[in-house]
C-alpha positions in Angstrom: 53.3 101.6 118.8 56.4 101.7 116.2 54.2 103.4 113.2 53.3 106.4 115.9 56.6 107.0 117.5 58.6 107.2 114.4 58.2 109.4 111.1 58.5 106.0 108.4 58.6 108.5 105.5 61.2 110.4 106.9 63.2 107.3 108.2 62.9 106.1 104.3 64.3 108.9 103.0 67.0 108.7 105.4 67.9 105.7 104.6 68.0 106.6 100.8 70.5 109.4 101.6 72.7 107.3 103.4 72.4 104.4 100.9 73.4 106.8 97.9 76.1 107.9 99.8 77.4 104.2 100.4 76.9 103.5 96.8 78.9 106.2 95.6 81.8 105.6 97.9 82.0 101.8 96.9 82.2 103.0 93.4 85.1 105.2 94.2 86.9 102.8 96.1 86.2 100.3 93.2 87.5 102.8 90.7 90.4 103.3 92.7 91.1 99.5 93.3 90.6 99.5 88.8 93.2 102.0 88.6 95.6 100.4 91.2 95.2 102.9 93.6 97.0 105.0 91.3 97.7 108.7 93.3 95.2 110.6 91.1 92.5 108.1 91.7 93.2 108.2 95.5 92.6 111.6 95.8 89.5 111.6 93.8 88.3 108.6 96.0 89.1 110.6 99.0 87.9 114.0 98.0 84.5 112.4 96.6 83.7 110.2 99.6 84.3 113.0 102.3 82.4 115.7 100.4 79.4 112.9 99.6 79.5 112.0 103.6 79.2 115.8 104.3 76.4 116.2 102.4 74.8 113.1 102.9 74.6 114.2 106.7 73.4 117.4 106.4 70.5 116.5 104.0 69.6 113.7 106.5 69.7 116.3 109.3 67.4 118.5 107.6 64.8 115.6 107.8 64.7 115.7 111.5 64.3 119.5 112.2 60.8 119.1 113.4 60.7 115.4 114.5 64.0 114.0 116.0 62.2 110.5 116.2 63.6 109.3 112.9 66.4 106.6 113.5 66.7 103.6 114.8 68.0 104.4 118.1 64.3 105.9 118.8 62.5 102.6 117.6 60.5 101.7 120.7 61.7 98.3 122.8 59.7 95.7 124.1 58.2 95.8 127.2 60.6 94.0 129.2 63.8 95.4 128.0 65.4 97.1 130.8 66.6 100.8 130.6 70.1 99.7 130.9 69.8 97.1 127.8 68.0 99.8 126.0 70.9 102.4 126.5 73.4 99.6 125.5 71.4 99.0 122.2 71.3 102.8 121.5 75.2 103.5 122.0 75.8 100.1 119.9 73.9 102.1 117.0 75.6 105.3 117.4 79.0 103.5 117.3 77.7 101.9 114.4 76.9 104.9 112.6 80.1 106.5 112.8 82.0 103.5 111.8 79.5 103.4 108.4 80.9 106.8 107.7 84.5 106.0 108.4 84.2 102.6 106.5 82.9 105.0 103.5 85.5 107.6 103.4 88.3 105.0 104.1 87.4 104.1 100.5 89.6 101.0 100.3 88.0 97.8 100.0 84.5 98.3 98.1 83.5 95.1 100.3 83.4 97.3 103.5 81.3 100.3 102.7 79.0 97.6 100.3 78.4 95.8 103.7 77.1 99.2 105.3 74.6 98.7 102.7 72.6 96.1 104.2 71.6 97.7 107.9 71.1 101.2 106.1 68.4 99.5 103.5 67.2 96.9 106.3 66.2 99.4 108.9 63.1 100.8 106.9 62.1 97.5 106.0 62.2 95.9 109.5 60.3 99.4 110.4 57.6 98.7 107.9 57.1 94.9 109.2 56.5 96.0 113.0 54.2 98.7 111.8 52.1 95.9 109.9 52.2 93.8 112.9 54.3 91.3 110.9 57.4 91.8 113.4 57.7 92.5 116.9 59.7 95.1 118.5 62.4 92.7 119.9 62.8 91.2 116.8 63.0 94.6 115.2 66.0 95.2 117.7 68.0 91.9 117.4 67.7 91.5 113.4 68.8 95.3 112.7 71.8 94.7 115.6 72.6 91.5 113.6 72.8 93.4 110.2 75.1 95.8 112.1 77.8 93.1 112.8 78.7 92.5 108.9 80.6 95.5 108.4 82.6 94.6 111.5 83.0 91.0 109.9 84.7 92.5 106.8 86.7 94.8 109.1 88.2 92.1 111.0 88.9 90.0 108.1 91.6 92.6 107.2 93.5 91.9 110.6 95.2 89.2 108.6 97.4 91.8 106.7 97.7 94.6 109.2 96.1 96.7 112.4 94.6 99.6 110.5 91.0 98.2 111.1 91.9 98.5 114.8 92.8 101.9 114.6 89.7 103.0 112.6 87.4 101.4 115.2 89.5 103.2 118.2 88.8 106.9 116.3 85.1 105.9 115.8 84.7 105.0 119.8 86.7 108.3 120.4 84.1 110.5 118.1 81.2 109.0 120.1 82.7 109.9 123.3 83.3 113.3 122.0 79.6 113.4 120.6 78.6 112.5 124.2 80.4 115.4 125.7 78.5 117.4 123.5 81.4 118.3 121.3 79.8 119.9 118.1 79.8 116.8 115.4 80.2 119.2 112.5 83.7 120.8 114.2 84.5 116.6 114.4 83.6 115.8 111.2 85.2 118.7 109.6 88.7 117.6 111.4 88.3 114.2 110.5 87.6 114.9 107.0 90.4 117.5 106.5 92.8 115.0 108.3 91.8 112.6 105.8 92.3 114.9 103.0 95.4 116.2 104.2 97.3 112.8 105.0 95.6 110.8 102.4 96.6 107.3 103.1 99.9 107.7 105.5 98.3 105.7 108.1 96.5 103.2 105.4 98.1 100.5 103.8 97.0 97.2 102.0 95.0 96.1 105.0 92.2 98.0 103.8 92.9 98.9 100.5 92.7 95.1 99.4 
């Protein structure tokens, strides 16, 4: 049963933490846009988003110390769902979590991190509905997966002005693969954050800023 396998209280707290991270990134992206992406505004946006992402991840990780089953990938699947299908769901969830962080530290078009807010806040609501017997586990995973597609639609829209979204997507894929090889996640993300701060927007242009 869903309510017995997932710590819903910790799950909600995680969602609140990631929601706060996302909203701050939206604000920083808007502030940069409002100031015409002036260099000082960009530096504040990049530094602020990277610091927020790191703090949010550390805070959310603290909620998993004694009970790791507190995220969407650990939700029970329906009885007829094959192991292979479950692995595909979990792989997609992991990839989307990475892409959500990348969307936040890009702090370009505010709509992109804002679109991340939907699945982040929808997950605990769907969890409660399943726990109350108002939603099946199948519908939970299908509904949650559908919400995860929204940020990709926003990113794909930017392809009309440049291929940067494809590069960010490829980076996300590489991070997931490194994580699967047991590379320390803080080492990975420290490298990503450091490069983001050091190189600024050298690899990002109007495709993701507007």
